[in-house]
C-alpha positions as CSV (number, residue, x, y, z in Angstrom):
1,X,-8.0,-32.2,-27.1
2,X,-9.0,-30.9,-23.7
3,X,-12.8,-30.9,-23.1
4,X,-12.4,-27.3,-22.0
5,X,-11.2,-25.9,-25.3
6,X,-13.9,-27.8,-27.2
7,X,-16.5,-25.6,-25.7
8,X,-18.0,-22.7,-27.8
9,X,-16.0,-19.5,-27.7
10,X,-18.9,-17.7,-25.9
11,X,-18.7,-20.2,-23.1
12,X,-14.9,-19.9,-22.9
13,X,-15.1,-16.2,-22.8
14,X,-17.7,-16.4,-20.0
15,X,-15.3,-18.7,-18.0
16,X,-12.4,-16.3,-18.5
17,X,-14.6,-13.4,-17.2
18,X,-14.8,-15.2,-13.9
19,X,-11.0,-15.0,-13.4
20,X,-10.0,-11.8,-11.8
21,X,-6.2,-12.3,-11.5
22,X,-4.1,-11.2,-14.5
23,X,-1.4,-13.8,-13.6
24,X,-4.0,-16.6,-13.5
25,X,-5.2,-15.5,-16.9
26,X,-1.7,-15.6,-18.3
27,X,-1.2,-19.1,-16.9
28,X,-4.5,-20.2,-18.5
29,X,-3.4,-18.7,-21.9
30,X,-0.2,-20.7,-21.8
31,X,-2.1,-24.0,-21.9
32,X,-3.3,-23.7,-25.5
33,X,-3.3,-21.5,-28.6
34,X,-7.1,-21.3,-28.6
35,X,-7.2,-20.0,-25.0
36,X,-4.3,-17.7,-25.7
37,X,-6.1,-16.0,-28.6
38,X,-9.1,-15.5,-26.4
39,X,-7.4,-14.3,-23.3
40,X,-4.8,-12.1,-24.9
41,X,-5.4,-9.2,-25.2
42,X,-9.2,-9.3,-24.6
43,X,-8.9,-10.1,-20.9
44,X,-5.2,-9.8,-19.9
45,X,-4.9,-6.2,-21.1
46,X,-8.1,-5.1,-19.5
47,X,-7.9,-6.5,-15.9
48,X,-5.9,-3.6,-14.6
49,X,-5.8,-0.2,-16.3
50,X,-3.6,2.7,-15.0
51,X,-4.0,6.0,-16.9
52,X,-4.3,9.8,-16.4
53,X,-7.7,11.4,-16.5
54,X,-6.8,13.3,-19.7
55,X,-6.2,10.1,-21.7
56,X,-9.5,10.6,-23.5
57,X,-8.5,8.0,-26.2
58,X,-8.6,5.3,-23.6
59,X,-11.9,6.5,-22.2
60,X,-13.4,6.7,-25.7
61,X,-12.2,3.2,-26.4
62,X,-13.9,1.9,-23.3
63,X,-17.1,3.7,-24.2
64,X,-17.2,2.2,-27.7
65,X,-16.2,-1.3,-26.6
66,X,-18.5,-2.1,-23.8
67,X,-17.7,-5.8,-24.3
68,X,-14.1,-5.0,-23.3
69,X,-14.8,-2.5,-20.6
70,X,-16.7,-5.1,-18.6
71,X,-13.4,-7.0,-18.3
72,X,-11.8,-4.3,-16.2
73,X,-11.4,-5.2,-12.5
74,X,-9.0,-2.5,-11.3
75,X,-8.8,1.1,-12.4
76,X,-6.2,3.6,-11.4
77,X,-6.6,7.3,-12.4
78,X,-3.2,8.9,-11.9
79,X,-2.9,12.6,-12.4
80,X,0.9,12.6,-12.4
81,X,2.3,9.6,-14.4
82,X,5.9,10.7,-13.9
83,X,6.8,7.9,-11.4
84,X,3.9,5.5,-11.9
85,X,4.0,3.3,-14.9
86,X,1.2,3.5,-17.5
87,X,-0.9,0.3,-18.0
88,X,-3.6,0.4,-20.6
89,X,-4.8,-1.5,-23.7
90,X,-3.2,-0.8,-27.0
91,X,-5.3,1.6,-29.0
92,X,-4.8,2.1,-32.7
93,X,-4.1,5.5,-34.2
94,X,-7.4,5.3,-36.0
95,X,-9.3,4.8,-32.8
96,X,-7.5,7.6,-31.1
97,X,-8.2,10.0,-34.1
98,X,-11.9,9.2,-33.8
99,X,-12.0,10.4,-30.2
100,X,-14.9,12.9,-29.6
101,X,-12.9,15.1,-27.2
102,X,-9.3,16.2,-26.8
103,X,-7.0,17.5,-24.1
104,X,-8.2,21.1,-24.6
105,X,-11.8,20.2,-23.8
106,X,-13.2,21.4,-20.5
107,X,-12.9,19.5,-17.3
108,X,-16.6,18.6,-17.2
109,X,-16.6,17.2,-20.7
110,X,-13.6,15.0,-19.8
111,X,-15.3,13.9,-16.6
112,X,-18.4,12.9,-18.5
113,X,-16.3,10.7,-20.8
114,X,-14.7,9.0,-17.8
115,X,-18.2,8.5,-16.3
116,X,-19.5,6.8,-19.5
117,X,-16.5,4.5,-19.4
118,X,-17.0,3.7,-15.7
119,X,-20.7,2.8,-16.3
120,X,-19.5,0.2,-18.9
121,X,-17.2,-1.4,-16.3
122,X,-19.8,-3.8,-14.9
123,X,-17.3,-5.9,-13.0
124,X,-15.1,-3.1,-11.6
125,X,-13.8,-4.2,-8.1
126,X,-11.2,-1.6,-7.2
127,X,-10.9,2.1,-8.0
128,X,-7.8,4.1,-7.1
129,X,-7.5,7.9,-7.7
130,X,-4.0,9.4,-7.1
131,X,-3.7,13.1,-6.7
132,X,-7.3,13.9,-7.9
133,X,-6.9,17.6,-6.7
134,X,-3.3,18.0,-8.0
135,X,-4.3,20.8,-10.3
136,X,-4.5,23.4,-7.6
137,X,-5.6,24.4,-4.1
138,X,-9.0,23.1,-3.1
139,X,-11.8,25.6,-2.8
140,X,-14.8,23.5,-3.4
141,X,-15.4,20.2,-5.0
142,X,-15.5,20.5,-8.7
143,X,-18.1,19.2,-11.1
144,X,-15.6,16.7,-12.4
145,X,-15.1,15.1,-9.0
146,X,-18.9,15.0,-8.3
147,X,-19.6,13.3,-11.6
148,X,-16.9,10.6,-11.1
149,X,-17.9,9.9,-7.4
150,X,-21.5,9.7,-8.4
151,X,-20.7,7.1,-11.0
152,X,-18.8,5.1,-8.4
153,X,-21.8,5.4,-6.1
154,X,-23.9,3.8,-8.8
155,X,-21.5,0.8,-9.3
156,X,-22.9,-2.5,-8.1
157,X,-19.6,-4.3,-8.2
158,X,-17.1,-1.8,-6.5
159,X,-15.7,-3.2,-3.2
160,X,-12.4,-1.3,-2.9
161,X,-11.9,2.5,-2.9
162,X,-8.6,4.4,-2.5
163,X,-8.3,8.1,-2.8
164,X,-4.6,9.3,-2.3
165,X,-3.8,13.0,-2.4
166,X,-1.0,15.2,-1.0
167,X,-2.5,18.5,-2.1
168,X,-2.6,21.4,0.3
169,X,-5.7,23.5,1.0
170,X,-8.8,23.2,3.1
171,X,-11.5,20.7,1.9
172,X,-15.1,21.8,1.6
173,X,-17.1,18.7,0.8
174,X,-20.8,19.6,1.5
175,X,-22.9,16.7,0.2
176,X,-20.2,15.0,-1.9
177,X,-21.3,11.8,-3.6
178,X,-18.1,10.1,-2.3
179,X,-19.7,9.8,1.2
180,X,-22.7,8.0,-0.2
181,X,-20.6,5.1,-1.7
182,X,-21.7,2.0,0.1
183,X,-21.0,-1.7,0.5
184,X,-17.2,-1.4,0.5
185,X,-14.8,-3.9,1.8
186,X,-11.7,-1.7,1.6
187,X,-11.6,2.1,2.1
188,X,-8.4,4.1,2.0
189,X,-8.4,8.0,2.3
190,X,-4.7,9.1,2.7
191,X,-2.6,12.2,2.2
192,X,-2.3,15.7,3.5
193,X,-5.4,16.7,1.8
194,X,-7.6,14.5,4.0
195,X,-5.9,15.7,7.2
196,X,-7.5,19.1,6.8
197,X,-11.0,17.7,6.8
198,X,-12.8,19.2,9.8
199,X,-16.2,17.7,9.7
200,X,-16.2,13.9,10.1
201,X,-20.0,13.3,10.3
202,X,-20.1,12.6,6.5
203,X,-17.3,10.0,6.9
204,X,-19.0,8.4,9.9
205,X,-22.2,8.1,7.8
206,X,-20.2,6.6,4.9
207,X,-18.6,4.0,7.2
208,X,-22.1,3.0,8.5
209,X,-23.1,2.2,4.9
210,X,-20.3,-0.4,4.7
211,X,-21.0,-2.7,7.7
212,X,-18.8,-5.5,6.1
213,X,-15.7,-3.3,5.8
214,X,-12.6,-5.4,6.2
215,X,-9.8,-2.8,5.7
216,X,-9.8,0.9,6.7
217,X,-6.9,3.4,6.1
218,X,-7.2,7.0,7.1
219,X,-4.5,9.6,7.4
220,X,-6.2,12.1,9.8
221,X,-7.2,12.3,13.4
222,X,-11.0,11.7,13.8
223,X,-12.3,13.5,16.8
224,X,-15.9,12.5,16.4
225,X,-16.9,10.0,19.2
226,X,-19.7,8.7,16.9
227,X,-17.1,7.5,14.4
228,X,-15.2,5.4,17.0
229,X,-18.5,3.9,18.2
230,X,-19.0,2.3,14.8
231,X,-19.2,-1.5,14.9
232,X,-17.3,-3.2,12.0
233,X,-17.4,-7.0,12.9
234,X,-15.5,-8.0,9.7
235,X,-12.7,-5.4,10.2
236,X,-9.3,-7.1,9.6
237,X,-7.0,-4.1,8.9
238,X,-6.9,-0.6,10.4
239,X,-4.3,2.1,9.5
240,X,-4.5,5.4,11.2
241,X,-1.9,8.1,10.7
242,X,-3.4,10.9,12.7
243,X,-2.9,14.7,12.6
244,X,-0.5,15.3,15.5
245,X,-1.4,19.0,15.4
246,X,-5.0,18.4,16.5
247,X,-5.2,19.5,20.2
248,X,-8.5,17.9,20.9
249,X,-7.5,14.5,19.5
250,X,-7.3,11.8,22.1
251,X,-5.9,8.2,22.0
252,X,-8.6,7.0,24.3
253,X,-11.3,6.8,21.6
254,X,-9.1,4.7,19.4
255,X,-8.2,2.4,22.3
256,X,-11.8,1.8,23.1
257,X,-12.4,1.1,19.4
258,X,-9.6,-1.5,19.3
259,X,-11.0,-3.2,22.4
260,X,-14.3,-3.8,20.6
261,X,-12.8,-5.2,17.4
262,X,-11.0,-8.5,18.3
263,X,-11.1,-9.4,14.6
264,X,-8.3,-7.1,13.8
265,X,-5.2,-8.8,12.3
266,X,-3.3,-5.8,10.9
267,X,-2.9,-2.5,12.9
268,X,-0.9,0.6,11.9
269,X,-1.3,3.3,14.6
270,X,1.2,5.5,16.5
271,X,-0.5,6.8,19.7
272,X,0.4,10.2,20.7
273,X,0.6,9.3,24.4
274,X,-0.1,6.3,26.6
275,X,-2.1,8.1,29.3
276,X,-4.9,5.5,28.8
277,X,-4.3,1.8,28.6
278,X,-5.7,-1.0,26.5
279,X,-7.8,-3.6,28.3
280,X,-6.0,-6.9,28.9
281,X,-6.8,-9.6,26.3
282,X,-7.4,-7.1,23.5
283,X,-6.5,-7.8,19.9
284,X,-6.0,-11.6,20.3
285,X,-5.8,-12.2,16.6
286,X,-3.2,-9.6,15.7
287,X,-0.7,-10.7,13.1
288,X,0.9,-7.4,11.9
289,X,1.6,-4.4,14.0
290,X,3.3,-1.1,13.2
291,X,3.2,1.3,16.2
292,X,5.3,3.0,18.8
293,X,7.8,1.1,20.9
294,X,5.8,1.6,24.1
295,X,2.5,0.4,22.7
296,X,4.2,-2.6,21.1
297,X,5.7,-3.6,24.5
298,X,2.3,-3.1,26.2
299,X,0.7,-5.6,23.8
300,X,3.5,-8.1,24.0
301,X,3.4,-8.1,27.8
302,X,-0.3,-8.7,28.0
303,X,-0.6,-11.8,30.2
304,X,-4.0,-12.8,28.9
305,X,-2.7,-13.4,25.4
306,X,-0.2,-16.2,25.2
307,X,2.8,-16.1,22.9
308,X,1.7,-13.8,20.0
309,X,2.3,-15.1,16.5
310,X,3.1,-11.8,15.0
311,X,4.3,-11.9,11.3
312,X,5.2,-8.2,11.3
313,X,6.4,-5.9,14.1
314,X,7.6,-2.3,14.2
315,X,8.9,0.0,15.3
316,X,10.9,-1.2,18.4
317,X,14.0,0.1,20.2
318,X,16.3,-2.9,20.5
319,X,18.0,-3.0,23.9
320,X,18.4,-5.6,26.7
321,X,14.9,-5.1,28.2
322,X,13.3,-5.3,24.8
323,X,15.2,-8.4,23.9
324,X,13.9,-10.2,27.0
325,X,10.3,-9.2,26.1
326,X,10.7,-10.5,22.6
327,X,12.2,-13.8,23.8
328,X,9.4,-14.4,26.3
329,X,6.3,-13.3,24.4
330,X,6.9,-13.6,20.6
331,X,6.9,-16.8,18.5
332,X,10.3,-16.9,16.8
333,X,9.3,-18.9,13.8
334,X,6.2,-16.7,12.9
335,X,7.9,-13.3,12.5
336,X,8.7,-12.4,8.9
337,X,9.1,-8.6,9.0
338,X,10.7,-6.4,11.7
339,X,11.3,-2.7,12.0
340,X,13.9,-1.4,14.4
341,X,14.1,2.3,15.3
342,X,17.4,1.9,17.2
343,X,19.7,-0.7,18.6
344,X,22.4,-0.6,21.3
345,X,25.1,-2.6,19.5
346,X,25.6,-4.5,16.3
347,X,25.9,-7.8,18.2
348,X,22.2,-7.5,19.2
349,X,21.4,-8.1,15.5
350,X,23.4,-11.3,15.6
351,X,21.2,-12.6,18.4
352,X,18.2,-11.4,16.6
353,X,19.1,-13.4,13.5
354,X,19.3,-16.5,15.7
355,X,16.0,-16.0,17.5
356,X,14.0,-15.1,14.4
357,X,15.6,-17.2,11.5
358,X,12.6,-16.8,9.1
359,X,12.9,-13.0,8.8
360,X,12.6,-11.8,5.2
361,X,12.2,-8.1,5.7
362,X,14.4,-6.0,8.1
363,X,13.8,-2.3,8.4
364,X,16.6,-0.7,10.5
365,X,16.5,3.1,10.7
366,X,19.9,4.8,10.1
367,X,21.5,1.4,9.7
368,X,25.1,1.9,8.5
369,X,25.1,5.7,8.7
370,X,28.4,7.2,9.6
371,X,26.7,9.9,11.8
372,X,25.4,7.2,14.2
373,X,26.9,8.4,17.6
374,X,29.5,6.1,19.1
375,X,29.5,3.6,16.3
376,X,31.5,5.4,13.6
377,X,34.9,4.0,14.7
378,X,33.7,0.7,16.0
379,X,32.1,-0.8,12.9
380,X,33.2,-1.0,9.3
381,X,31.2,-1.6,6.2
382,X,32.2,-5.3,6.3
383,X,30.8,-5.5,9.9
384,X,27.4,-4.2,8.7
385,X,27.3,-6.6,5.7
386,X,28.3,-9.4,8.0
387,X,25.4,-8.6,10.4
388,X,22.9,-8.7,7.4
389,X,24.3,-11.9,6.1
390,X,23.3,-13.7,9.3
391,X,19.6,-13.3,8.3
392,X,19.6,-16.3,5.9
393,X,16.2,-15.5,4.4
394,X,16.6,-11.8,4.0
395,X,14.9,-10.4,0.9
396,X,14.0,-6.8,1.6
397,X,15.7,-3.8,3.4
398,X,13.1,-1.1,3.0
399,X,15.0,1.8,4.7
400,X,18.7,1.5,4.9
401,X,21.1,4.4,5.3
402,X,23.9,2.0,4.3
403,X,23.0,2.6,0.7
404,X,23.5,6.3,1.0
405,X,26.9,5.6,2.5
406,X,27.7,3.3,-0.4
407,X,27.0,6.1,-2.9
408,X,29.6,8.3,-1.3
409,X,32.4,5.9,-2.2
410,X,34.3,6.0,-5.5
411,X,32.9,3.7,-8.2
412,X,35.4,0.8,-7.6
413,X,34.9,0.7,-3.8
414,X,31.1,1.0,-4.2
415,X,30.8,-1.8,-6.8
416,X,33.0,-4.1,-4.7
417,X,30.9,-3.6,-1.6
418,X,27.6,-4.0,-3.4
419,X,28.8,-7.2,-5.0
420,X,29.9,-8.4,-1.5
421,X,26.5,-7.5,-0.1
422,X,24.7,-9.5,-2.8
423,X,27.1,-12.4,-2.4
424,X,26.6,-12.6,1.4
425,X,22.8,-12.1,1.2
426,X,21.9,-14.3,-1.8
427,X,18.1,-13.8,-1.3
428,X,18.2,-10.0,-1.2
429,X,16.3,-8.4,-4.0
430,X,14.9,-5.1,-2.7
431,X,16.3,-2.2,-0.8
432,X,15.2,1.3,0.0
433,X,16.4,4.6,1.4
434,X,15.3,8.2,2.0
435,X,16.5,10.6,-0.7
436,X,17.3,13.9,1.1
437,X,17.3,15.9,-2.2
438,X,13.8,14.9,-3.3
439,X,12.5,14.2,0.2
440,X,10.9,11.0,-0.9
441,X,11.3,7.3,-0.3
442,X,13.2,5.5,-3.0
443,X,12.9,1.8,-3.8
444,X,15.9,-0.2,-5.2
445,X,15.6,-3.4,-7.1
446,X,18.8,-5.6,-7.3
447,X,19.2,-7.4,-10.6
448,X,21.7,-10.2,-10.8
449,X,23.3,-10.6,-14.2
450,X,26.2,-12.8,-15.5
451,X,28.3,-9.6,-15.9
452,X,27.5,-8.5,-12.4
453,X,24.9,-6.7,-10.3
454,X,22.9,-3.8,-11.5
455,X,20.1,-1.9,-9.7
456,X,17.1,0.2,-10.6
457,X,15.8,3.1,-8.4
458,X,12.4,4.6,-8.5
459,X,10.1,6.5,-6.0
460,X,8.3,4.1,-3.7
461,X,4.5,4.2,-3.4
462,X,3.3,1.9,-0.5
463,X,-0.4,2.6,-0.7
464,X,-1.1,1.3,-4.3
């Protein structure tokens, strides 16, 4: 018998409480029946919970079972569960029947129930709220939001906060408790809702309360100079998708911010213009870059930074001059993900596969589309598949118009070409395309079976 499982159950439970990863817990449970009975479901089913705010049976359960609520590390509140899978502990019908509130209760009463559950989550690390204002156009912050944000403010364990919302309307925050949440390591405020925020002083104050912030994602243009003067010495990731309609927005403030944060390894930013330049030698530790072609070329041609070891690069226009820049300034064995906005000829991709043999993700806009000017008569479907097959480690094609073209074929032709694609690209497991009807990104998972290849499609959420 292992010395570990001879310990008292209270000690074993305490040890399990120190394991945040659900996968690690499952691995631990597979080592013995004693550990399995302790870990499942007590820990495994509670590490990550993903539910809607109106699932009062779940909130009541977490209120009544504080010993289980403290096992929660990640909590998603999703107001529309149509496309995002539910994940929550199994609750008996008896427990659900004993719930003190139901779906018809007022918003504030439901919020109070969530708050009580949150206060029992003593080890909560990550909180994600998707579409918190989906019920209608924003006029002022409701009592429900204030109560939940206040509970998050009081949390001593929370390090990651993500609020994602695509609602329309004009925010009116006032003294919202959300801006008093402190000591974060990850902050993500994304969606059209946030782009309409006009006063950024509260956000600037919030950032100053998290000096050890490592990841910051915002989907709006911040015009306040005070914000861009913040010093975040631990910042590793920065994502800015600014409001292009803001006339007073300037790239210069962002450039100065980048110059003073050499710790950045991951940058997503598309400057509106390149009237200002980045100081030579900036961003020496950059590993992942998603930006405009011009800004990417500026960074790669920086003579003070020798051969950059980028793992991800996008979005570039692949032509002869770009190819020369990539060959001179980019480490060919480091690159794993590449996004291409356009390419001059299919043969350029053949050279790309030779220069960057370790690529696993290739995002080529409009790749394979019949509307591509000048290429319709030159290249067949087999030519496109052949080009992809040259990338020996290819696993992911996030945005490929080729899939839409496949769907236009009859069933026999479509299945033949899909099987050929899978055969020529044996590591390929994920694709994606833009659905014109739903105007949304769709993810495709390829499943290889003895009887053939099947695939699953579902909306793709990249910020979860």
